[in-house]
N, C-alpha and C positions, 0 to 999 in steps of 0.2 A: 875809462869806462865810457860806454855809449848809451845815449838816451834817445828815444824817439818821442816827440811831442806831437800829438794830433790836436789841432785847434779847429773847432767848427762852431757855427752859430748855435746858440742855445735854442731849446724847444720854444716855440712861440715867437721867435725873432724872425723877422722877414729875411729871406735869403734870395735876393734877386738873381744872383749868379746861378744858384741851384734851380730856380724857376726857368731861367733861360736854357740851361742844359736839359732840363726835363722836357721843355717844349721842342727843342731840337731833336731829342731822342724819339719823341712821339712822331715827329714829321718823318723821321727815318724809318718808322714802322715798328719801333720797339714799344712793347706794352709795359711801360713803367708807371708806377703810381706816385712816386715821390723821389726827388733827388735833393740832397743837401751837399753843398760844396764847402770844403774846408781846406786846410793846408797841413802838411807834414813837415816838421823841422827835425832833422837828424843832428845831434850834437855829440861831440867827443869832449869829455871833460876829465879833469883830475879830481879824484875824491877818495878818501880813505875807506869808505863803505857806502852801502846803498842809502842809508839815512842821510849822510852828508850830501850825496849826489842828489837825492830827491829834494833836499832843502835848497840846494843851489838852483835846480831846475824850477822849483816853485817860485823862487825869487825872480828868475829870468822871465817866467811867464807873467808874473805880476807887474814887473817893471817894463817889459818890452814886448814879449811875444803874443800876448793876448789881452783883450779888453774883458775883464771879468764881469762887466755888466751885461754884455751881449754874447760872449763866447764861452764855451765849455772847453776844458783841457783834459786830455788823457795822456798819461806819461807811462812809458815802459822803459825799464833799465836792463842793460846787458852788461854784466860785470867784467867782460873780457877786456 
């Protein structure tokens, strides 16, 4: 099974990397109003079903991939 985990700063949390990218895009002439920078983690894992896979991914996020105090997580699963 494959999972894609998107981790990004929560709303209201300072995103200095996003602000730097936004400033650079404006200097290049792009009319952007806001940029948030996060990361994508692609994971291949063994699981009997989507519920088990989601449980494993949630544990991975809590223990390693994200800081739940300042980051939000979106998970999508592909059962192939």
